[in-house]
C-alpha positions in Angstrom: 20.3 -8.1 -6.9 23.6 -8.3 -5.0 25.6 -7.9 -8.3 28.6 -5.6 -8.0 28.2 -2.8 -10.5 31.2 -0.6 -9.6 34.1 -0.6 -7.2 35.9 2.5 -5.8 39.1 2.2 -3.7 40.5 4.7 -1.3 43.7 4.4 0.8 43.4 5.8 4.3 45.7 5.8 7.2 44.0 6.7 10.5 45.3 7.0 14.0 43.2 5.9 17.0 39.9 7.9 17.3 40.8 9.9 14.2 37.9 10.8 11.8 38.0 11.6 8.1 35.3 12.0 5.5 35.5 10.5 2.1 33.1 11.8 -0.6 32.2 9.5 -3.5 29.7 9.7 -6.3 27.7 6.8 -7.7 25.5 6.7 -10.8 23.5 4.0 -12.6 21.8 3.9 -16.0 19.5 1.2 -14.7 16.3 1.7 -12.8 15.7 0.3 -9.3 17.4 0.3 -5.9 21.1 0.3 -5.2 23.3 0.1 -2.1 26.8 1.1 -1.3 28.9 -1.4 0.7 32.1 -0.5 2.6 34.9 -3.1 3.0 38.1 -2.6 5.0 41.1 -4.8 4.1 38.8 -7.4 2.7 37.8 -8.5 6.2 35.2 -6.0 7.6 32.2 -5.3 5.4 28.8 -3.7 5.7 26.3 -1.8 3.7 26.4 1.9 4.5 23.8 3.5 2.4 21.8 3.4 -0.8 19.7 5.2 -3.4 17.0 4.6 -6.0 16.9 5.6 -9.7 13.7 6.5 -11.5 13.1 8.8 -14.5 11.5 12.1 -13.6 9.6 11.9 -16.9 7.7 8.9 -15.6 6.6 10.1 -12.2 2.9 10.9 -12.7 0.2 8.4 -11.8 -3.3 8.6 -13.3 -5.8 10.8 -11.4 -7.7 7.7 -10.4 -4.7 5.7 -9.6 -4.9 2.3 -8.0 -1.8 3.0 -5.9 -2.0 4.8 -2.6 0.1 4.8 0.5 0.3 5.7 4.2 2.8 8.5 4.0 4.7 10.1 6.9 4.9 13.9 6.5 8.7 13.9 6.2 8.4 11.6 3.1 6.0 13.7 1.1 8.8 14.8 -1.2 9.7 11.2 -1.9 6.1 10.4 -2.6 5.9 13.3 -5.0 9.1 12.3 -6.7 7.7 8.8 -7.3 4.4 10.2 -8.5 2.3 8.7 -5.7 -1.0 10.7 -5.6 -3.2 9.1 -2.9 -2.7 9.1 0.9 -4.8 7.7 3.7 -4.9 9.9 6.9 -4.3 7.1 9.4 -1.3 6.3 11.6 1.2 8.5 9.8 -1.2 11.5 9.3 -3.9 11.7 12.0 -5.1 15.2 11.0 -8.8 14.2 10.8 -9.1 12.0 13.9 -11.8 13.2 16.2 -9.9 13.2 19.5 -7.3 15.4 17.8 -9.5 17.9 16.2 -12.0 18.2 19.1 -10.2 17.3 22.3 -12.8 19.4 24.2 -16.4 19.7 23.2 -17.0 22.5 20.8 -13.3 23.5 20.6 -11.9 22.5 17.2 -8.2 22.4 16.5 -6.9 22.2 12.9 -3.1 22.1 13.5 -2.9 19.1 11.2 -3.9 21.3 8.2 -0.2 22.1 7.5 0.5 18.5 6.6 -2.7 18.2 4.6 -1.7 21.4 2.7 1.7 19.8 1.9 0.0 16.7 0.5 -2.3 18.9 -1.7 0.6 21.0 -2.9 2.4 17.8 -3.9 -0.6 16.7 -6.0 -1.6 14.0 -3.6 -5.3 13.2 -3.1 -6.4 12.6 0.5 -8.6 9.9 1.9 -9.8 11.3 5.2 -10.7 9.0 8.1 -13.6 9.5 10.4 -12.1 7.7 13.4 -11.5 7.7 17.2 -13.6 9.7 19.7 -12.6 11.8 22.6 -13.6 10.4 26.0 -16.0 13.3 26.6 -18.2 12.0 23.7 -18.6 8.5 25.0 -22.0 7.0 25.5 -23.2 5.9 29.0 -23.0 2.2 28.0 -19.3 2.7 27.2 -18.4 4.1 30.6 -16.4 1.5 32.6 -17.3 0.7 36.2 -13.6 1.0 37.1 -13.5 4.6 36.2 -10.6 4.0 33.8 -11.3 5.7 30.5 -11.3 3.5 27.3 -8.9 4.1 24.5 -10.0 7.0 22.2 -9.9 4.4 19.4 -12.5 2.2 21.0 -14.9 4.8 22.5 -18.5 4.3 21.7 -19.7 7.9 20.9 -23.0 9.5 21.4 -24.9 10.3 18.2 -25.2 14.1 18.5 -21.5 14.9 19.1 -20.6 12.4 16.4 -22.8 14.2 13.8 -21.4 17.5 14.9 -17.8 16.3 14.5 -18.4 14.9 11.0 -20.3 18.0 9.9 -17.4 20.3 11.0 -14.9 17.9 9.4 -16.6 18.0 6.1 -17.2 21.8 6.2 -13.6 22.5 7.1 -12.0 20.2 4.6 -14.4 20.5 1.7 -11.9 22.2 -0.6 -9.2 19.6 -0.1 -10.9 16.3 1.0 -13.8 14.8 -0.9 -13.2 11.1 -0.1 -13.8 9.8 3.4 -13.6 6.4 5.2 -15.8 5.8 8.3 -13.7 4.0 11.0 -10.9 1.5 11.0 -11.1 -2.3 11.7 -14.3 -2.1 13.7 -14.4 -5.8 14.4 -11.2 -5.5 16.4 -12.0 -4.6 20.1 -9.0 -2.2 20.2 -10.8 0.0 17.6 -14.5 -0.4 18.4 -16.1 -1.2 21.8 -19.6 -1.7 20.5 -21.6 -4.4 18.7 -21.9 -4.8 14.9 -25.4 -3.3 15.2 -24.1 -0.2 17.1 -21.4 0.2 14.4 -24.1 0.2 11.7 -25.8 3.0 13.7 -22.5 5.0 13.9 -22.1 4.6 10.1 -25.7 5.9 9.5 -25.2 9.0 11.7 -21.8 9.8 10.2 -22.9 9.2 6.6 -26.0 11.4 6.9 -24.0 14.2 8.5 -21.3 14.0 5.8 -23.8 14.1 3.0 -25.8 17.0 4.4 -22.6 19.1 4.5 -21.0 17.8 1.3 -23.5 15.9 -1.0 -20.8 15.2 -3.6 -18.4 13.5 -1.2 -17.5 9.8 -1.6 -17.8 7.8 1.6 -16.4 4.4 2.4 -17.5 2.2 5.2 -15.3 -0.1 7.2 -11.7 -0.5 6.9 -12.7 -4.0 7.7 -10.1 -6.8 8.2 -10.1 -9.9 6.1 -11.1 -12.0 9.2 -14.3 -12.3 11.3 -16.6 -12.6 8.4 -19.6 -13.2 10.7 -19.1 -9.8 12.3 -19.1 -8.1 8.8 -22.3 -10.0 8.0 -24.0 -8.8 11.2 -23.0 -5.2 10.6 -24.1 -5.4 7.0 -27.5 -7.0 8.0 -28.0 -4.1 10.4 -27.6 -1.6 7.6 -23.9 -0.6 7.7 -23.6 -0.9 3.9 -26.7 1.0 3.2 -25.0 4.2 4.4 -21.9 4.3 2.2 -20.8 4.8 -1.4 -18.1 2.1 -1.2 -16.6 -0.6 1.0 -13.0 -0.7 2.3 -11.1 -3.6 3.8 -7.6 -4.6 4.8 -5.6 -7.5 3.5 -1.8 -7.8 3.9 0.6 -10.5 2.8 -1.8 -13.3 1.8 -1.7 -16.0 -0.8 -4.0 -15.9 -3.9 -6.7 -18.1 -2.3 -7.1 -15.7 0.6 -7.2 -12.6 -1.6 -9.9 -14.3 -3.8 -11.9 -15.3 -0.7 -11.8 -11.8 0.9 -12.9 -10.1 -2.3 -15.7 -12.6 -2.9 -16.9 -12.2 0.7 -17.2 -8.4 0.4 -18.8 -8.6 -3.1 -21.4 -11.0 -1.7 -22.1 -8.6 1.2 -22.6 -5.7 -1.2 -24.9 -7.7 -3.4 -27.0 -8.8 -0.4 -26.9 -5.7 1.8 -25.3 -2.8 -0.1 -26.8 0.5 -1.0 -26.3 -0.5 -4.6 -25.0 -3.7 -6.2 -22.0 -2.1 -7.8 -20.4 -0.4 -4.8 -16.7 -0.1 -5.3 -14.1 -2.0 -3.2 -11.0 -0.3 -1.9 -8.2 -1.9 0.0 -7.1 0.8 2.5 -4.3 -1.2 4.2 -2.0 -3.7 2.6 1.7 -4.5 2.9 4.4 -7.1 3.0 6.6 -7.9 6.0 10.3 -8.1 5.0 13.8 -7.2 5.9 16.0 -4.3 5.1 17.9 -4.2 1.8 21.1 -3.6 3.8 23.4 -6.1 5.4 25.2 -5.3 8.7 22.4 -3.2 10.1 22.7 -3.1 13.9 19.4 -1.8 15.2 18.6 -1.4 18.9 16.8 -4.3 20.6 17.5 -6.7 17.7 19.5 -9.9 17.7 23.1 -9.9 16.6 23.7 -10.5 12.9 24.4 -14.1 13.6 20.8 -14.6 14.9 19.0 -12.3 12.4 16.8 -14.0 9.8 18.1 -14.0 6.2 17.5 -11.0 4.1 14.2 -11.4 2.2 13.7 -8.0 0.7 13.3 -9.6 -2.7 10.4 -11.7 -1.5 8.8 -8.6 -0.2 9.1 -6.9 -3.5 7.7 -9.9 -5.4 4.7 -10.3 -3.0 3.9 -6.6 -3.2 3.6 -6.9 -7.0 1.6 -10.1 -7.0 -1.0 -9.0 -4.4 -1.6 -5.7 -6.3 -2.0 -7.5 -9.6 -4.4 -10.0 -8.2 -6.5 -7.3 -6.5 -6.6 -5.2 -9.7 -7.7 -8.4 -11.7 -10.6 -8.8 -9.3 -11.9 -5.2 -9.7 -10.6 -3.6 -6.5 -10.2 0.1 -7.3 -7.4 1.2 -4.9 -4.8 -0.2 -2.6 -3.1 1.9 0.1 0.3 0.4 1.0 1.3 0.3 4.6 3.8 1.8 5.5 5.8 4.7 4.0 7.5 5.7 7.2 11.1 5.9 8.5 11.8 2.8 10.6 12.4 3.3 14.4 15.5 1.9 16.0 13.8 -1.3 17.1 12.3 -2.1 13.6 15.2 -1.0 11.3 15.9 -4.5 10.2 12.5 -6.0 9.6 9.0 -4.6 9.3 6.2 -3.2 7.0 8.2 -0.1 6.1 8.8 0.6 2.4 11.9 2.8 3.2 15.1 2.4 5.0 16.3 4.2 8.1 18.1 6.7 5.8 14.9 7.4 3.8 16.0 5.5 0.7 13.3 3.2 -0.9 13.3 -0.5 -0.2 13.1 -2.8 -3.2 9.3 -3.3 -2.7 8.6 0.4 -3.1 10.4 0.6 -6.4 8.9 -2.6 -7.6 5.5 -1.1 -6.8 6.4 2.0 -8.8 7.5 0.0 -11.8 4.2 -2.0 -11.6 2.3 1.3 -11.6 4.1 2.5 -14.7 3.1 -0.7 -16.5 -0.5 -1.1 -15.7 -1.9 1.8 -13.6 -4.9 3.2 -15.4 -5.2 0.1 -17.5 -8.3 -2.2 -17.6 -8.0 -5.8 -16.6 -8.8 -7.9 -19.6 -8.3 -11.6 -18.7 -6.4 -14.2 -16.8 -4.3 -16.5 -19.1 -3.9 -20.2 -18.4 -0.6 -21.0 -16.7 0.4 -24.3 -15.2 1.9 -23.8 -11.7 2.1 -20.1 -12.4 0.1 -17.0 -13.1 -0.5 -14.7 -16.1 -2.7 -11.6 -16.2 -3.5 -9.5 -19.2 -4.3 -5.7 -19.0 -5.6 -3.4 -21.7 -3.5 -0.2 -21.7 -5.3 1.3 -24.7 -2.4 1.8 -27.1 -1.0 -1.7 -26.2 -1.4 -4.6 -23.9 0.6 -5.6 -20.8 0.9 -9.2 -19.6 2.2 -9.9 -16.1 3.8 -13.4 -15.6 5.3 -15.3 -12.8 5.8 -19.0 -11.8 5.1 -20.4 -8.4 7.9 -20.4 -5.9 11.1 -22.0 -7.1 9.7 -22.9 -10.6 10.5 -21.6 -14.1 9.3 -21.8 -17.6 9.4 -20.3 -21.1 6.9 -18.6 -23.5 7.4 -17.6 -27.1 7.6 -13.9 -27.7 4.7 -12.2 -29.5 6.0 -10.1 -32.4 7.3 -6.7 -31.5 6.9 -7.1 -27.8 9.5 -6.2 -25.1 10.2 -7.6 -21.6 10.4 -5.5 -18.5 11.9 -6.7 -15.2 10.7 -6.1 -11.6 12.5 -2.8 -11.3 11.2 -1.4 -14.7 14.2 -2.1 -16.9 13.6 -3.3 -20.5 15.6 -6.5 -20.5 14.7 -8.3 -23.8 13.2 -7.5 -27.2 13.9 -10.8 -29.0 14.0 -14.5 -28.4 12.0 -16.7 -26.1 11.1 -15.3 -22.7 12.2 -17.0 -19.5 9.7 -16.8 -16.6 10.7 -17.4 -13.0 9.0 -16.8 -9.6 10.0 -13.0 -10.0 7.2 -11.2 -11.9 8.0 -10.0 -15.4 6.0 -7.7 -17.7 5.5 -8.2 -21.4 4.5 -5.1 -23.4 2.7 -6.2 -26.5 1.9 -3.7 -29.3 -1.5 -5.3 -30.0 -5.1 -4.8 -28.8 -6.0 -6.9 -25.8 -8.1 -9.4 -27.7 -5.3 -10.1 -30.2 -2.8 -10.4 -27.4 -5.1 -12.8 -25.5 -5.2 -15.1 -28.6 -1.5 -15.0 -29.0 -0.8 -15.8 -25.4 -3.5 -18.5 -25.1 -1.8 -20.3 -28.0 1.5 -20.2 -26.1 0.6 -21.1 -22.5 3.2 -20.9 -19.7 4.2 -24.2 -18.1 6.3 -23.8 -15.0 8.6 -26.7 -13.9 11.2 -27.3 -11.3 14.9 -27.0 -12.1 
């Protein structure tokens, strides 16, 4: 990153307030993200745009891909170009939310179908959300004494209107949506005004109504956060996990210990209270907070460049890969990345977004795409010993893929298995011979051996990470 690949020079002479357009063309035979910087007389300099490079021949994810996203409707073409084939209908696509589809009792509005049709036409599978409730559907217990209506996200609905909403939702979308998620972060008061026991009742009503209308549907419960474990336990004890086919939770930019703790927590709840002991786990919100790839961005309501934090887009790309690998290694079936959305003026410089203000991918989006090409559809095989680092081995059928990285600031070496090739964070083949240097930036090792054979070779050659 930040290496100059090409320089173009143009001589211009402009009078005051004069405007002139200069058209240039940029190409790269490398994969990844690139930016264009403008310098005037070697004194004024800023990044003015960028682009990404990815082969069109490698843009298809497996049908049961691990990689999903929250995709804004104006970025569907970008998602299709990158081969992303799962979307969650949450903040960026609220087409299934109750208060939107039935604002008045008995009057259903399906204006959001156009966006859903665009997703379907692009080959993107949809995870629909059963979420929010119009204020007319609130229960008596939920009515405030002040007369001020609660948020549609936290309304405690009556059972009969809820069942009718879910029934109509399933009936209307049966041809395009077969996967559903009941609610979003119910332990957060902003999203649920009731108790854990009342949430379990909501899940039971919604699940029964969904299954009566579409018995083959797949229904997740939760969208739980990775906090307030006691609340989850209370809801599960009350039966919330008995009325679902899978469990979903949210975990963002967390270290390995927190990822392991969250996965083990929900696995234990499933074992103890689940409808079956092997209910799948999905992560329906995940992401990394980082900065723009561009220098010199001047967003509204943000400090001047002198007061802005340092660019950490590379850290965001690294953490996005590491968290996905660790979740896959622990049997999580899907991860929906938050947020594939054009930044607003006040969050252009820093945020969860995986694209820039001009719609170009940030490094973390392309790092995630490169990761998908290497291991999506593969089966996790084993974790390889690594001192002060991590190494995960995946069985890709025709070959094996090992993912390596050292802890922050450390580096190490491993001997190369015969015939293997090394791939960098952006998906470029970097080495095919010699020892392999490992840093705190993840690196992929494609090995032309079965996973068991690869495991033996790698175990005889453990990674040891050290300081410089």
